[in-house]
C-alpha positions as CSV (number, residue, x, y, z in Angstrom):
1,M,47.8,-28.3,24.8
2,S,49.4,-30.6,22.3
3,Q,49.5,-28.7,19.1
4,S,51.0,-29.3,15.6
5,A,50.2,-28.5,12.0
6,T,47.5,-31.2,11.9
7,S,44.0,-30.9,13.1
8,T,44.5,-34.0,15.2
9,A,47.2,-32.4,17.3
10,R,45.0,-29.4,17.6
11,G,42.4,-31.6,19.1
12,Q,44.9,-33.0,21.5
13,A,45.8,-29.4,22.5
14,A,42.2,-28.7,23.1
15,A,42.1,-31.3,25.9
16,V,44.6,-29.3,27.9
17,R,44.2,-25.6,26.9
18,T,40.9,-25.4,28.7
19,A,42.8,-25.3,31.9
20,D,44.1,-22.0,30.7
21,A,40.9,-20.8,32.3
22,T,40.5,-22.8,35.5
23,H,40.6,-26.6,35.1
24,P,41.8,-29.1,32.6
25,G,40.2,-29.2,29.0
26,A,39.5,-26.7,26.1
27,A,38.3,-26.1,22.6
28,T,40.3,-26.9,19.5
29,N,42.9,-24.5,18.1
30,G,40.9,-24.4,14.8
31,A,39.3,-21.3,16.3
32,A,42.2,-19.4,15.0
33,N,40.8,-19.8,11.5
34,A,37.1,-19.3,12.5
35,S,35.3,-16.0,12.6
36,T,35.1,-14.8,16.2
37,P,32.4,-12.8,18.0
38,A,32.6,-9.0,18.0
39,G,35.0,-7.7,20.6
40,V,36.7,-11.1,20.9
41,A,40.2,-11.7,19.6
42,S,41.3,-14.7,17.7
43,P,43.3,-17.3,19.7
44,P,47.0,-16.9,19.8
45,A,49.0,-18.5,17.0
46,D,50.4,-22.0,17.5
47,R,53.3,-21.5,19.9
48,T,54.8,-24.9,19.2
49,T,55.8,-23.8,15.7
50,G,58.0,-21.1,14.4
51,G,60.9,-19.5,16.2
52,H,60.0,-21.2,19.6
53,T,59.9,-24.8,18.4
54,T,63.4,-25.6,19.6
55,K,62.8,-24.2,23.1
56,R,59.4,-25.8,23.5
57,S,60.6,-29.2,22.4
58,L,62.8,-29.5,25.4
59,L,61.2,-30.5,28.7
60,S,61.7,-28.0,31.5
61,A,62.0,-29.6,34.9
62,E,60.3,-26.6,36.6
63,G,57.5,-26.7,34.0
64,L,57.0,-30.4,34.3
65,L,56.8,-30.2,38.1
66,A,54.3,-27.2,37.9
67,A,52.1,-29.2,35.5
68,I,52.1,-32.3,37.7
69,G,51.4,-30.1,40.7
70,A,48.4,-28.5,39.1
71,F,46.9,-31.8,37.9
72,V,47.5,-33.5,41.3
73,I,45.8,-30.6,43.1
74,W,42.8,-30.9,40.7
75,G,42.8,-34.7,41.1
76,A,42.9,-34.5,44.9
77,F,40.0,-31.9,45.0
78,P,37.5,-34.6,46.1
79,L,39.6,-35.1,49.2
80,Y,39.3,-31.3,49.9
81,L,35.5,-31.3,49.4
82,K,34.6,-34.4,51.3
83,P,34.9,-32.7,54.8
84,L,32.4,-30.1,53.5
85,H,29.7,-32.7,52.6
86,D,27.3,-31.1,55.1
87,V,27.7,-27.7,53.6
88,P,25.2,-26.9,50.8
89,S,26.8,-27.0,47.4
90,L,25.7,-23.4,46.5
91,Q,27.4,-22.1,49.7
92,I,30.7,-23.9,48.7
93,I,30.5,-22.3,45.3
94,A,29.7,-18.9,46.7
95,H,32.7,-19.1,49.0
96,R,34.9,-20.4,46.2
97,V,34.0,-17.4,44.1
98,G,34.4,-14.8,46.8
99,W,37.7,-16.0,48.2
100,A,39.2,-16.8,44.8
101,C,38.3,-13.2,43.8
102,V,40.0,-11.7,46.8
103,L,43.1,-13.9,46.4
104,V,43.5,-13.2,42.6
105,I,43.0,-9.4,43.1
106,I,45.7,-9.4,45.8
107,W,47.9,-11.5,43.6
108,L,47.5,-9.2,40.6
109,A,48.1,-6.2,42.8
110,A,51.3,-7.7,44.2
111,R,52.5,-8.2,40.6
112,G,51.5,-4.8,39.5
113,E,49.0,-6.2,37.0
114,L,45.8,-4.7,38.2
115,R,45.8,-2.3,35.3
116,D,45.4,-5.2,33.0
117,L,41.8,-5.6,34.2
118,R,40.8,-2.3,32.8
119,K,40.7,-3.5,29.2
120,P,38.3,-6.4,29.7
121,L,36.2,-4.5,32.3
122,T,35.7,-1.6,29.9
123,N,35.0,-3.6,26.8
124,P,31.3,-4.4,26.7
125,A,31.7,-7.3,24.2
126,V,34.5,-9.0,26.1
127,L,32.8,-8.4,29.4
128,G,29.6,-10.0,28.0
129,W,31.5,-13.1,26.9
130,L,33.3,-13.4,30.2
131,A,29.9,-13.2,31.9
132,L,28.8,-16.2,29.9
133,S,32.0,-18.0,30.7
134,A,31.5,-17.2,34.3
135,L,28.1,-18.8,34.2
136,L,29.5,-21.9,32.5
137,I,32.3,-22.4,35.0
138,T,29.8,-21.9,37.9
139,I,27.7,-24.7,36.4
140,N,30.8,-26.9,36.1
141,W,31.9,-26.2,39.7
142,L,28.4,-26.8,41.0
143,A,28.0,-30.1,39.2
144,F,31.4,-31.3,40.5
145,V,30.9,-30.1,44.1
146,W,27.4,-31.7,44.2
147,G,28.6,-34.9,42.7
148,V,31.5,-35.3,45.2
149,G,29.2,-34.3,48.1
150,H,26.6,-36.9,47.1
151,G,28.8,-39.9,46.5
152,H,29.4,-39.6,42.8
153,V,33.2,-39.1,42.6
154,V,33.6,-41.8,40.0
155,E,31.0,-40.2,37.8
156,T,32.6,-36.8,38.1
157,S,35.9,-38.3,37.0
158,L,34.1,-39.7,33.9
159,G,33.2,-36.1,32.9
160,Y,36.8,-35.1,32.7
161,F,37.8,-38.3,30.9
162,I,35.3,-37.6,28.1
163,N,36.0,-33.9,28.0
164,P,38.7,-34.1,25.3
165,L,36.3,-36.0,23.0
166,V,33.6,-33.4,23.6
167,N,36.2,-30.8,22.6
168,V,36.7,-32.7,19.3
169,L,32.9,-32.6,18.7
170,L,32.9,-28.8,19.4
171,G,35.6,-28.4,16.7
172,V,33.3,-30.3,14.2
173,V,30.1,-28.4,15.1
174,L,31.4,-24.9,15.8
175,L,34.6,-24.7,13.7
176,R,33.6,-27.2,10.9
177,E,36.8,-29.1,11.4
178,R,37.3,-32.4,9.6
179,L,38.1,-35.5,11.6
180,N,40.2,-38.4,10.4
181,T,39.3,-42.0,10.8
182,A,41.0,-42.5,14.2
183,Q,39.2,-39.4,15.6
184,W,35.8,-40.5,14.3
185,T,36.5,-43.9,15.8
186,S,37.3,-42.6,19.2
187,V,34.3,-40.3,19.2
188,G,32.1,-43.2,18.1
189,I,33.4,-45.5,20.8
190,A,32.9,-42.8,23.5
191,T,29.3,-42.1,22.3
192,A,28.6,-45.9,22.4
193,A,30.0,-46.0,25.9
194,V,27.7,-43.3,27.1
195,L,24.7,-44.9,25.4
196,Y,25.6,-48.2,26.9
197,L,25.8,-46.7,30.4
198,T,22.5,-45.0,29.9
199,I,20.7,-48.1,28.7
200,A,22.3,-50.5,31.3
201,T,21.8,-48.2,34.3
202,G,18.4,-46.8,33.2
203,S,19.5,-43.2,33.2
204,P,22.2,-41.1,31.4
205,P,25.4,-40.2,33.4
206,W,24.1,-36.6,33.8
207,I,26.8,-35.4,36.1
208,S,29.5,-36.6,33.7
209,I,27.8,-35.0,30.7
210,L,27.1,-31.7,32.4
211,I,30.8,-31.5,33.6
212,A,32.2,-32.4,30.2
213,V,29.9,-30.1,28.1
214,S,30.0,-27.1,30.4
215,F,33.8,-27.3,30.7
216,S,34.3,-27.8,26.9
217,V,32.1,-24.8,26.0
218,Y,33.8,-22.8,28.8
219,G,37.2,-23.6,27.4
220,F,36.1,-22.7,23.9
221,L,35.0,-19.3,25.1
222,R,38.1,-18.7,27.1
223,K,40.2,-19.6,24.1
224,I,38.7,-17.1,21.8
225,I,38.5,-14.3,24.4
226,H,41.9,-12.7,24.5
227,V,42.4,-12.5,28.2
228,E,45.1,-14.1,30.3
229,A,44.2,-16.9,32.7
230,L,44.5,-15.0,36.0
231,Q,43.0,-11.8,34.6
232,G,40.1,-13.8,33.2
233,L,39.5,-15.5,36.4
234,A,39.6,-12.2,38.2
235,V,37.0,-10.7,35.9
236,E,34.8,-13.8,36.1
237,T,34.8,-13.8,39.9
238,L,34.2,-10.0,40.0
239,I,31.1,-10.6,37.9
240,L,29.9,-13.3,40.2
241,M,31.0,-11.6,43.4
242,P,27.8,-9.6,44.0
243,I,25.6,-12.7,43.6
244,A,27.9,-14.8,45.8
245,V,28.1,-12.2,48.6
246,G,24.3,-11.5,48.4
247,Y,23.6,-15.2,48.7
248,L,25.9,-15.7,51.6
249,A,24.4,-12.7,53.4
250,W,20.9,-14.2,52.8
251,C,22.1,-17.5,54.3
252,E,23.4,-15.6,57.4
253,V,20.1,-13.8,57.8
254,T,18.1,-16.9,57.5
255,G,20.3,-18.8,59.9
256,T,21.6,-21.3,57.3
257,G,25.1,-19.9,56.9
258,T,28.0,-22.2,57.5
259,L,31.1,-19.9,57.9
260,G,31.8,-19.3,61.6
261,H,29.2,-21.8,62.7
262,S,30.7,-25.2,61.9
263,G,34.1,-25.4,63.4
264,F,37.6,-24.4,62.5
265,L,38.2,-27.1,59.8
266,V,35.1,-26.2,57.8
267,D,35.9,-22.5,58.1
268,A,39.5,-23.1,57.0
269,L,38.4,-25.2,54.0
270,L,35.8,-22.6,52.9
271,V,38.3,-19.7,53.0
272,G,41.0,-21.9,51.5
273,S,38.8,-22.7,48.5
274,G,40.1,-19.5,46.9
275,A,43.7,-20.8,47.0
276,I,42.7,-24.2,45.8
277,T,41.2,-22.5,42.8
278,A,43.9,-20.0,41.9
279,V,47.1,-21.9,42.8
280,P,46.7,-24.8,40.3
281,L,45.7,-22.3,37.6
282,F,48.9,-20.3,38.2
283,L,51.0,-23.5,38.1
284,F,49.3,-24.6,34.9
285,A,49.7,-21.2,33.2
286,F,53.4,-21.4,34.1
287,A,53.8,-24.9,32.8
288,A,52.0,-24.2,29.6
289,R,54.8,-21.8,28.7
290,Q,57.6,-24.2,29.7
291,I,56.8,-27.6,28.2
292,P,55.2,-28.9,25.0
293,Y,51.4,-29.0,24.8
294,S,51.7,-32.7,23.8
295,T,53.2,-33.4,27.3
296,L,50.5,-31.4,29.0
297,G,47.9,-33.3,26.9
298,L,49.1,-36.6,28.5
299,L,49.5,-35.2,32.0
300,L,45.9,-34.0,31.8
301,Y,44.7,-37.5,32.7
302,I,46.4,-37.4,36.1
303,A,43.4,-35.4,37.5
304,P,40.5,-37.7,36.5
305,S,42.6,-40.8,37.3
306,L,43.2,-39.6,40.8
307,Q,39.6,-38.7,41.2
308,L,38.6,-42.2,40.0
309,L,41.0,-43.9,42.3
310,S,39.8,-41.9,45.3
311,G,36.2,-42.7,44.5
312,I,36.9,-46.4,44.3
313,F,39.5,-47.0,47.1
314,L,38.8,-44.1,49.5
315,Y,35.1,-43.7,49.3
316,H,34.2,-47.2,48.2
317,E,31.9,-46.2,45.3
318,P,30.8,-49.1,43.2
319,F,33.0,-49.8,40.2
320,A,32.3,-53.1,38.6
321,G,30.1,-54.7,35.9
322,V,28.4,-52.2,33.7
323,R,30.2,-49.1,35.1
324,A,33.7,-50.7,34.6
325,Q,32.8,-51.8,31.1
326,G,31.6,-48.3,30.2
327,F,34.9,-46.8,31.5
328,A,36.9,-49.4,29.6
329,L,35.2,-48.2,26.4
330,I,36.0,-44.6,27.2
331,W,39.7,-45.5,27.9
332,L,39.8,-47.3,24.6
333,A,38.5,-44.2,22.8
334,L,41.0,-42.0,24.6
335,L,43.9,-44.4,23.8
336,I,43.0,-44.3,20.1
337,Y,42.6,-40.5,20.2
338,A,45.8,-39.8,22.1
339,G,47.8,-42.3,20.1
340,D,46.7,-40.8,16.8
341,G,47.5,-37.3,18.1
342,L,51.0,-38.2,19.2
343,W,51.7,-40.1,16.0
344,R,50.7,-37.1,13.9
345,A,52.6,-34.7,16.1
346,R,55.8,-36.7,15.8
347,K,55.2,-37.1,12.0
348,A,54.9,-33.3,11.7
349,D,58.1,-32.7,13.7
């Protein structure tokens, strides 16, 4: 979400523009210059340059509060999920898909925007790519929910800390972007940190890697598919809805269903999972149009920071020795990456 004429700033923007689809993180803006799949539009032009520069350079109080609100909700999501620890992860995801779909459809209908769904739903190429993005976000959600439910909140936060650096690698691999020395340094340090954690602990941080990679590729797809955030979420959840409803019906038939059988709090949290998905997305989409992407790029780290703090201080997950050293290396990499992006953005201005 921080963008400028330089590829570095585009990488910074990548870290935030993923949330244009459902959560923080995205692919680099270099996609605008890359060939895109059939039926998929190129990403929108850099909105921080041109005739809108003056407006976007000024901070909007409403936009700032909306962005902070979105990232705080995402960061506090482990608190929402913990009371559901006895609910199977797949059931939580199925409810999240179903109730989010219902809420977003009602929301679009209230705004008179249901007609906007016709175009993506009747374009086979776009629908196919949205089906793939729906699969990726399902994987991301499942990894996160499983991690929180099984006492790996700290590891899930690591996934979102390294997400911006995975976006940079996507830019190199998929868009053939060239990195400067600072960017290569940050990527190298982050890679070394993951290898260090793997060797020291005896296994790779699979949850972190799965969250980061699935969300980065998801963000890349959502960036090149020319569909607005809420409309895209509506189509994705519509695609997943038959599977989600079928699975929940099967759970009821087999006596393993949770809704209506586990008390008011669990029922309320399952139904409310639709709102906890759609509301921060709306806040983020509003903020992205009100404040500079560079600001959003920094605010992005509110979410994994809150997740990390909750894992350490609320759920008493271990955070010392090897794990703390690995995180320190990741933070060093992010500091170099963010500092380089901000410096180049200011230089371009």
